[in-house]
N, C-alpha and C positions, 0 to 999 in steps of 0.2 A: 715206262708208264705203269702206274699202279691203279688197277680198277678193283672195286669192292662192292659187296652187297651186305646189307645189315637191316634186320628187323629191330628197330630201336624201342618198340613197345611204349610209345607215347613220347612225342617230341617235347611237350611241355614238361614232363617229368624227367626227361633224359637229355635236355639240350646241353647243359653244362658238361655232361658225360660225353656227348657227341663232340663238343668242341675240344675236350681233352684228347679224344682219339684222333681227331683231324690234325691237331697240332703235333701229336706224337708220330703218326703214321704218314702224314702228308700224301694222302691218296689224290689221284688226278680226277677220277670219275667214280662216283658212288651212287648206287641205287639204295634208297631207304624205303622201308615199309612200316606199316602200322603207325603212321604219324599221329592219328587221332586228332587231327587239326585241319582247319581250312587254310588256304593260302594266306589269308589275312592274319593268321596267328603264327606264321613262320617268321622268325626274326631275320628277314632278308638282309638288312643292313649289317648285322653281325656276321652273317655268312659271307657277304661281299667283302667285308674288311679282312676276312681270312683268305680271300682270293677266289671265292667260288661264285659262279653263275648258278642260278637255281630255277628249276622247273617243277611245278607242284600240281598234282591232281589230289586235292584234299577233300576231307569230309569231317564235319564236326563230331567229335567223340569216338568215331569208329574209322577203321580202315585208313586210307590215305597213303599215297606214295609220292616220292620225289627223286629227282636226279640232281646231284651237285657235281659241278665240273669246273676245272680250272680253265676250261676253254669255252668259247661261245656256244650257246645251245640253240638249236632250231627244233622247236616242238613239232612232232609229227602226229601223235595221237594221244588223247587224254581220255581214259576210260575204255574198257573193252566193248566194242560194238555189239549191241544186242543183249548186253548183260548189265544195263544201267541199274536195275533193281538190286543187284548184288553189291553196289557201292563202288567207291573210288579205289580201284584195285590195279590199274595199269597206267603207265605213262611211257611213251616212246619218243625218243629224241635222236637227233644227229649231233654228235659232239666228238671232238678229238679224233676225227676220222672214223668213228664207229657209228653204226646203227645200234643204239643202246636202249633197251627196254627193261624196266623193272616192274615186277608184279608182286602183289600180295594175294595169294590164292586162297580161296575159302577153306576154312577148317573142316567143315562138315559135322563137327560135334560128336556124332555117334552114328553108327550104320543104321540105327532104327529111327534117327531123327530126319525130319523133312529137309534139313539142310544138306544131308548126304547126297541125295539125287541131284540137288541143285549144284553141289560141288562138282559132281561128274559132268553135268551139263555145262558148267562154266569152263571146265577143261576142254570139252568138245568145242566150245566157242573159241577158246584160245588157239587150239589146233587149227580150226578153220580159218581164223584170222591170219595166222602166219603161213598157212598153206597157200593163201591167196596173195600174200605180200612179201614173203621172205625170199631174198635172192641168196641162195646157198653159197654162191661164189663171192659174196660181199662180206666184209668184216662186221659181223653182227653179234651182239650179246643179248641174251635173255636171262635176267637174274632175278633173284628174290626168294621169298619164303613160299615154297610150294606146298607145304603141309602134306607131304608124302615122303615116306621112307622107301625109296624105290627098290631096294634089295634087302635080303636078310643081313647083309653086311652093314646096313645103315641104321640099325636099331640095336639097343642093348639087350633085348630079350625077344627074339623072333619067335621062339617056341610059345611063349605066353601071349604075345601081342598079335601074332599072325591072324588075319581075318578081321581084326578090329580096325578102328579108324586110323588112317595114315598107313595101314598095312594091308589093305584089301587088294585083291588081284585087279579089281576094276580100276582102282586108283593107279596102281602100278602100270597097267596097260596104257592109261592115258599119259603117264610120264614117258613111257617108251614111244608113244605116238609123236611126242615132240622131238625126241631124238631121231625118229625116222624122217623128220622134215629136213634134217641136216645139222641139227645142234649136237654138240658133244658136251659131256659133263667134265669140265676142266679139272676139277679136283680128282675125279676117279681116273682120268687119263694119266695124271701125274702120279697117283698113289693107288694103283690097282688092288693092292692087298691090305691097305691101311683101314683100320676101324677107328674113325674119328668123328665126333658128333659136332653139331652146331647149335643145338637147343637142349636145355635142361630145365626141368620144372623147378620153380622156386621152392617147392615143398619137398619134404622127405629127405633132405640133404642130397638131392639128386646130383647136383653139380659135383660135390666133393666125392660122391660115390661113383661118378661118371655113368649115371643112368640117363643116357641121352638119346637123341635121334639126330640123324643128318637129314635135315629138311630144307636147308638153305643152299642154293646152288648158283654157280656161275656157269650157265650154258652158253656155248658160242659156236660159230661156224668154224670150218677148217682154216679159213683165212686168219682167224684170231688164234686158234690153237697153234699154228705155225710160229707164232710170236711169243708163246708162253715160256717163261723161264722158270717160274715156280708158282705154286698155288698152296695157300695155307689157310687154316682156320685160326683166327686170332683169339685163341682161348684165353689169353691174358686179359682181354677186355670183356670177359664174362665175370670178372672179379670186380669188387669195389675199388674205386680209385679216389683217394683223398676224401673219403666219406661220402662219395657219390655212389648211388645204387645203380648197378648194371642192369641192362636188359636181360631177359632170359635167353636171348640168342647171342651168339658171338658173330662178329664180322667174318666174312670169307673174302679173301683177297687173292688177286693174281697179278704177278709182275709180268709185263709185256715188254719185249724188245722192240726195236724199230721195225 
């Protein structure tokens, strides 16, 4: 079984690109972020024709998350409790034998911006939510765009960027707090010494110069880790395909055994 996470940076702008990827990679369960669309604007019939059930927590023009699955979906939670003002950033479902959550975590903009303490508070709410509801002995996945580079290994220039947004100790502490609940970073478990990114700015030739960050994660409990065969960042889908413009994020995928 193939599971994946992907910030597609606008479903309307990237739907044909998403379809291209779905046909090429044939994932079983996908968490999508930054839809910038309500459920009414998601082409459900097109996705169903491709074999996917869909659950959406959408929002017009901003945020928005969804789960696509080749298996029936039971929706558990839409939106992070207590963080409604932050927008549509979480959806949790049961599908394919997994407790599967995808999140689009706040960016924070800058450490001097009012959105930065709101970002930290949002992560505190996320930790509290899973602290109360996560069963660590169950097969659970928490995936998405976390907008944190959790270690110096996850950024192209730690010396210059340390202490700035995505790189603060306060953000990194909150990422570790999720791991302390029983989640593991599947990519890092498989590739402890690899420097590989999932996001590159559209500007400055960042992708071609590999000036990126690893901010997109498949976190999971040990029950899922035991099934992992391989985990990869699908860098090829950060490139244009047949004239279609890619997201600034690449999908992150994990192959699971039985």
